[in-house]
C-alpha positions as CSV (number, residue, x, y, z in Angstrom):
1,M,42.9,8.4,-43.1
2,S,42.6,5.2,-41.3
3,T,43.1,5.5,-37.2
4,I,44.1,1.3,-37.3
5,E,46.8,2.1,-39.2
6,N,48.5,3.9,-36.4
7,N,47.2,1.0,-33.5
8,Q,48.7,-1.7,-35.1
9,L,49.4,-4.8,-33.2
10,E,52.7,-5.6,-31.8
11,D,54.3,-8.9,-32.0
12,N,53.3,-9.6,-27.8
13,G,50.2,-9.1,-29.0
14,E,49.4,-5.6,-27.5
15,I,47.7,-2.8,-28.8
16,S,49.4,0.3,-29.4
17,I,47.2,3.6,-29.4
18,N,48.0,6.7,-30.8
19,F,45.7,9.4,-28.9
20,G,46.9,12.4,-31.4
21,E,45.2,10.3,-34.2
22,I,42.4,9.8,-32.5
23,F,42.0,13.3,-31.4
24,R,42.6,14.7,-35.3
25,T,40.1,12.3,-36.2
26,L,37.4,13.4,-33.3
27,K,38.5,17.1,-34.5
28,S,37.4,16.4,-38.5
29,Y,34.1,15.2,-37.0
30,K,33.3,17.6,-34.6
31,L,30.9,19.1,-36.7
32,L,28.9,15.9,-36.9
33,I,29.2,15.3,-33.2
34,G,28.0,19.0,-32.3
35,T,24.7,18.6,-34.5
36,C,23.9,15.2,-32.9
37,A,24.6,16.4,-29.6
38,V,22.2,19.7,-30.3
39,L,19.5,17.6,-32.2
40,F,19.5,15.4,-29.5
41,A,19.3,18.0,-26.6
42,A,16.7,19.7,-28.6
43,L,14.8,16.6,-28.9
44,G,15.4,15.9,-24.9
45,A,13.8,19.1,-24.5
46,I,10.6,19.0,-26.4
47,Y,10.1,15.4,-24.9
48,S,10.4,17.0,-21.4
49,L,8.0,19.3,-22.2
50,T,5.7,16.7,-23.0
51,Q,5.8,15.6,-19.3
52,P,3.5,16.6,-17.0
53,N,4.4,18.6,-13.3
54,E,4.9,16.0,-10.6
55,Y,4.1,16.4,-7.5
56,S,4.8,14.3,-4.2
57,S,3.2,13.8,-0.8
58,N,4.8,11.9,2.0
59,A,4.0,10.3,5.3
60,K,6.1,8.7,7.6
61,L,4.1,6.1,10.5
62,L,5.9,4.2,12.7
63,P,3.7,1.0,14.0
64,E,3.6,-0.6,17.3
65,L,5.9,-3.0,18.0
66,D,4.9,-6.5,20.0
67,S,6.8,-5.9,23.3
68,K,4.9,-9.0,24.6
69,S,7.6,-11.3,26.1
70,G,8.4,-14.5,24.3
71,G,10.9,-15.8,26.6
72,A,13.6,-14.7,29.0
73,G,15.5,-11.1,27.9
74,G,12.2,-9.3,26.3
75,M,12.3,-12.3,23.0
76,G,9.2,-10.2,22.5
77,G,10.6,-7.2,20.7
78,L,13.2,-9.2,19.4
79,K,10.5,-11.2,17.7
80,S,9.1,-8.0,16.8
81,L,12.3,-6.7,14.9
82,A,12.6,-10.2,13.5
83,G,9.1,-9.5,12.0
84,L,10.5,-6.7,10.0
85,A,12.8,-8.3,8.4
86,G,10.8,-11.0,7.4
87,V,12.3,-13.8,10.2
88,D,10.0,-15.6,12.1
89,L,11.3,-16.9,15.1
90,G,8.2,-18.6,16.3
91,G,7.0,-18.0,19.8
92,S,3.7,-16.9,20.9
93,S,0.4,-17.0,19.2
94,S,-0.2,-13.2,19.1
95,S,2.8,-12.7,17.3
96,A,1.7,-15.2,14.5
97,E,-1.7,-13.3,14.1
98,A,-0.4,-10.1,13.6
99,I,0.5,-8.8,10.1
100,R,4.1,-8.2,9.6
101,P,5.3,-4.9,8.2
102,D,6.8,-6.2,5.0
103,L,3.6,-7.3,3.8
104,Y,1.8,-3.8,4.0
105,P,2.7,-2.4,0.5
106,N,0.9,-5.6,-1.0
107,I,-2.2,-4.3,1.2
108,V,-1.8,-1.3,-0.3
109,Q,-1.7,-1.9,-3.8
110,S,-4.8,-4.5,-2.9
111,A,-7.9,-3.3,-5.1
112,P,-10.4,-4.2,-1.6
113,L,-8.0,-1.2,-0.1
114,L,-7.8,1.2,-3.4
115,Q,-11.8,0.6,-4.1
116,E,-12.4,2.2,-0.4
117,V,-10.2,4.8,-1.5
118,L,-12.0,5.6,-4.5
119,K,-14.9,5.9,-2.6
120,A,-13.6,9.1,-0.6
121,K,-13.9,12.4,-1.0
122,I,-11.7,14.8,-2.0
123,Y,-11.8,18.7,-2.5
124,S,-11.1,19.7,-6.3
125,T,-9.0,22.7,-6.9
126,K,-9.7,22.5,-10.5
127,H,-13.5,22.3,-10.3
128,K,-13.5,24.1,-7.2
129,K,-15.9,21.8,-5.4
130,W,-15.6,18.0,-3.4
131,Q,-15.6,14.8,-5.7
132,T,-14.9,11.4,-5.0
133,V,-11.1,9.9,-5.8
134,L,-12.7,8.1,-8.8
135,D,-14.2,11.1,-10.6
136,F,-10.8,13.1,-10.0
137,L,-9.0,10.1,-11.4
138,S,-11.4,9.6,-14.1
139,E,-10.7,12.8,-15.6
140,K,-8.0,14.2,-17.5
141,Q,-5.1,14.7,-15.4
142,D,-3.1,18.2,-15.4
143,S,-1.6,18.3,-18.9
144,A,2.1,19.2,-19.2
145,P,3.4,22.6,-21.1
146,L,3.9,20.7,-24.4
147,D,1.0,18.4,-24.9
148,L,1.5,16.4,-28.3
149,F,0.1,12.7,-27.2
150,G,-2.9,13.8,-25.3
151,D,-4.3,11.1,-22.3
152,P,-2.5,8.2,-23.7
153,D,-4.3,5.8,-20.7
154,E,-7.8,6.6,-22.0
155,N,-8.2,3.0,-24.0
156,E,-5.7,1.3,-22.3
157,I,-8.2,-1.6,-20.9
158,V,-10.1,-3.6,-23.3
159,Y,-13.0,-6.1,-22.4
160,D,-12.8,-9.5,-23.4
161,V,-15.5,-10.8,-22.3
162,K,-18.6,-8.4,-21.5
163,L,-19.9,-8.7,-18.3
164,D,-23.6,-7.7,-18.7
165,K,-23.9,-10.7,-20.9
166,V,-22.9,-13.1,-18.1
167,P,-25.5,-14.3,-15.7
168,S,-25.3,-13.3,-12.6
169,S,-25.2,-17.1,-11.2
170,A,-22.0,-17.3,-12.9
171,L,-20.1,-14.9,-10.7
172,S,-19.7,-15.2,-7.3
173,A,-20.9,-12.8,-4.8
174,D,-17.1,-12.6,-3.7
175,L,-15.8,-11.4,-6.8
176,I,-14.6,-7.9,-7.1
177,K,-16.9,-6.3,-10.2
178,L,-14.9,-3.5,-11.5
179,N,-16.3,-1.1,-14.6
180,K,-13.6,0.0,-17.1
181,K,-13.3,3.4,-15.3
182,E,-13.0,1.6,-11.6
183,Q,-9.8,-0.3,-13.3
184,L,-7.9,2.6,-14.9
185,A,-8.3,4.2,-11.8
186,I,-7.2,1.5,-9.8
187,K,-4.2,1.2,-12.2
188,R,-3.4,4.8,-11.9
189,L,-3.5,4.8,-8.5
190,R,-1.1,1.6,-7.6
191,A,1.2,3.6,-10.1
192,S,1.1,6.4,-8.3
193,I,1.8,5.1,-4.4
194,V,4.8,3.8,-3.1
195,L,5.1,2.8,0.2
196,E,8.6,1.6,1.6
197,I,10.2,0.0,5.3
198,D,13.3,1.0,6.9
199,K,13.6,-2.7,8.4
200,K,16.3,-1.0,10.9
201,S,13.9,1.6,12.4
202,G,10.4,0.1,11.6
203,V,9.6,3.4,9.8
204,I,6.7,3.2,7.7
205,S,7.4,5.5,4.4
206,L,3.9,5.9,2.0
207,T,4.3,8.5,-0.9
208,T,1.9,9.5,-3.6
209,K,2.9,11.1,-6.6
210,L,0.4,13.1,-9.0
211,T,0.0,16.0,-11.0
212,N,-2.1,17.9,-8.6
213,P,-0.4,18.4,-5.4
214,V,-3.4,19.2,-3.3
215,A,-4.9,15.7,-4.5
216,A,-1.3,13.8,-3.6
217,A,-1.8,15.0,0.2
218,N,-5.4,14.1,0.3
219,I,-5.1,10.7,-1.3
220,T,-2.0,9.9,1.0
221,S,-4.1,10.6,4.1
222,L,-6.8,8.8,2.8
223,I,-4.2,5.2,2.2
224,Q,-2.9,6.1,5.4
225,H,-6.0,6.0,7.4
226,Y,-7.2,2.9,5.6
227,L,-4.2,1.0,6.0
228,T,-4.0,1.8,9.7
229,K,-8.1,0.7,10.1
230,Y,-6.9,-2.6,7.9
231,V,-4.0,-3.8,10.3
232,T,-6.3,-2.6,13.5
233,D,-9.3,-4.8,12.2
234,Y,-7.1,-7.6,11.0
235,R,-5.6,-7.6,14.6
236,T,-8.7,-7.0,16.3
237,Q,-10.8,-9.2,14.3
238,K,-10.7,-12.3,16.4
239,A,-11.0,-10.7,20.0
240,R,-14.0,-8.6,18.3
241,Q,-15.9,-11.6,17.4
242,E,-15.3,-13.1,20.9
243,L,-16.4,-9.5,22.4
244,T,-19.6,-10.2,19.9
245,F,-20.4,-13.4,21.0
246,L,-20.3,-13.0,24.7
247,E,-22.2,-10.2,24.2
248,K,-25.1,-12.5,23.2
249,R,-24.3,-14.8,25.7
250,L,-25.0,-12.6,28.5
251,S,-27.7,-11.3,27.1
252,E,-29.4,-14.5,26.9
253,S,-28.1,-15.4,30.6
254,R,-29.2,-12.1,31.7
255,A,-33.0,-13.2,30.3
256,R,-32.6,-16.7,31.7
257,Y,-31.3,-15.5,35.0
258,D,-34.6,-13.1,35.3
259,Q,-37.1,-15.6,34.1
260,A,-35.5,-18.1,36.6
261,L,-36.0,-15.4,39.3
262,F,-39.3,-14.7,38.4
263,T,-40.5,-18.0,38.2
264,L,-39.0,-18.5,42.0
265,S,-40.6,-15.0,43.0
266,A,-43.9,-15.9,41.5
267,Y,-44.4,-19.9,42.9
268,R,-43.8,-18.3,46.9
269,D,-46.5,-15.2,46.2
270,Q,-49.0,-18.8,44.9
271,N,-47.6,-20.9,47.4
272,M,-46.7,-18.7,50.8
273,N,-48.9,-21.0,53.3
274,L,-48.1,-24.3,51.8
275,F,-46.0,-26.8,54.3
276,M,-45.7,-30.1,52.2
277,N,-42.4,-31.5,50.8
278,V,-43.5,-31.5,47.5
279,A,-43.7,-27.8,47.5
280,K,-40.6,-27.3,49.4
281,D,-38.7,-29.6,47.1
282,R,-40.3,-27.5,44.1
283,E,-39.2,-24.1,45.8
284,K,-35.6,-25.8,46.1
285,K,-35.8,-26.9,42.6
286,L,-36.8,-23.4,41.4
287,Q,-33.7,-21.8,43.8
288,Y,-31.4,-24.1,42.4
289,E,-32.2,-22.9,38.7
290,V,-32.2,-19.3,39.7
291,D,-28.7,-19.9,41.5
292,M,-26.9,-21.7,38.3
293,A,-28.6,-18.9,36.0
294,Y,-26.6,-16.3,38.5
295,N,-23.3,-18.2,38.5
296,L,-23.9,-18.3,34.8
297,Y,-24.4,-14.8,34.2
298,T,-21.9,-13.7,36.7
299,T,-19.1,-15.8,34.9
300,I,-20.0,-14.7,31.6
301,S,-20.2,-11.0,32.7
302,G,-16.5,-11.6,33.8
303,Q,-15.4,-12.8,30.6
304,Y,-17.3,-10.1,28.7
305,E,-15.4,-7.6,30.6
306,E,-12.0,-9.7,29.9
307,S,-12.9,-9.3,26.3
308,K,-13.6,-6.0,26.2
309,V,-9.7,-5.6,27.7
310,K,-8.2,-8.1,25.6
311,L,-9.7,-5.9,22.5
312,H,-8.2,-2.9,23.8
313,R,-5.0,-4.8,24.2
314,E,-4.8,-6.1,21.1
315,T,-5.7,-2.7,19.0
316,P,-2.2,-1.6,17.9
317,V,-1.2,2.0,18.4
318,F,0.4,4.0,14.9
319,K,2.1,6.7,15.6
320,V,2.2,9.4,13.2
321,L,5.9,10.5,12.5
322,E,5.3,12.8,9.7
323,P,1.8,13.7,8.3
324,A,1.1,14.2,4.7
325,Q,1.5,17.9,3.7
326,V,0.9,19.5,0.2
327,A,3.8,20.0,-1.9
328,I,5.0,23.5,-3.0
329,Q,7.9,22.7,-5.7
330,K,7.4,20.1,-8.1
331,D,9.2,16.8,-7.4
332,G,9.7,16.0,-11.3
333,P,10.5,15.8,-14.4
334,K,13.9,17.2,-13.9
335,R,13.7,18.7,-17.6
336,S,17.5,19.8,-17.5
337,L,18.6,16.2,-16.5
338,I,16.5,14.8,-19.4
339,T,18.0,17.5,-21.8
340,I,21.7,16.7,-20.8
341,G,21.0,12.9,-20.9
342,F,19.6,13.2,-24.4
343,M,22.5,15.5,-25.4
344,F,25.0,12.4,-24.1
345,V,23.2,9.8,-26.0
346,G,23.6,11.8,-29.5
347,I,27.2,12.1,-28.8
348,F,27.5,8.5,-28.1
349,F,26.0,7.5,-31.4
350,S,28.1,9.9,-33.1
351,L,31.0,8.3,-31.6
352,I,30.0,4.9,-32.7
353,Y,29.3,6.1,-36.3
354,V,32.8,7.7,-36.2
355,F,34.4,4.8,-35.3
356,F,32.5,2.6,-37.8
357,K,33.6,5.0,-40.4
358,T,37.3,5.4,-39.5
359,V,38.0,2.0,-38.4
360,N,39.4,-0.7,-40.6
361,L,37.2,-3.9,-39.4
362,K,39.0,-6.2,-41.2
363,E,42.5,-5.3,-41.0
364,L,41.1,-5.3,-36.8
365,L,39.7,-8.6,-36.9
366,G,42.4,-9.9,-39.0
């Protein structure tokens, strides 16, 4: 039986399809198609059972938009909104110093930030005790209902260079030195963390997906904290350096003023009854030094107070719209969808087999 015999090419180049013949052909192979569908569905069900349950924890933040006016009509707010879209409109230097929100995903995926997360402690529901995130991620995670393949990540990292054989002088102090345990933990964290930004509203959505719902919520909260701390430190770094500098200069100017005042007082006590011009000139000079030291001290004191106000003004504010929560329902895997998907794959391959089995390719291509 050949379907192509009923689907002959007409003189005008069109193909006439006999759907009745196609239906009869499929009906004759219904056992094969059904068997493939059942086998692939069973394979999909087994595969879905090898996937561990995953739980998601989500937190939403609203960062502070720069309200400083960069021109008429409130250009400062417009520049902040444009920054969310990755567009630079130029303007004030304060805007240039701020981290664009579209860089936040790179920040939460950076090794230094994740190293800080690994040092934090979370409560392990399995061991009923507190442990570091590094120890938690280094353990075998909660297994799937059907554990056939074990933990595939155990031996994924292979060292090409033995760092213990490299002299310390050959490594820069700025290098990040991670052992195998830390590398594997950071790799798992990067695969588990997703940060998205709504460019219209500016809302930051942070999601962590793990096999343990309590750990997922804790790590989401930790990353939220370290992200806001990182951005705050970056935004206020220059102001804090200026404040530290002025604090040192203020201490020095105060010591200079106290010393000058003490010297003047001591000189006056020692020369109370002298009326020589030399003594008077010496006293005027000491008084001048006291006035200079006092003026310097008051000037730096004012700058120091202004710097503290500037630091407070430059500190960004993050509003937590939705804190991290412990998931009570698993987020995946969708075992029913996986099974149905495998079933359709089986039907697809069986139809391809039937097509090549019943169609005369030479006549079709000729």
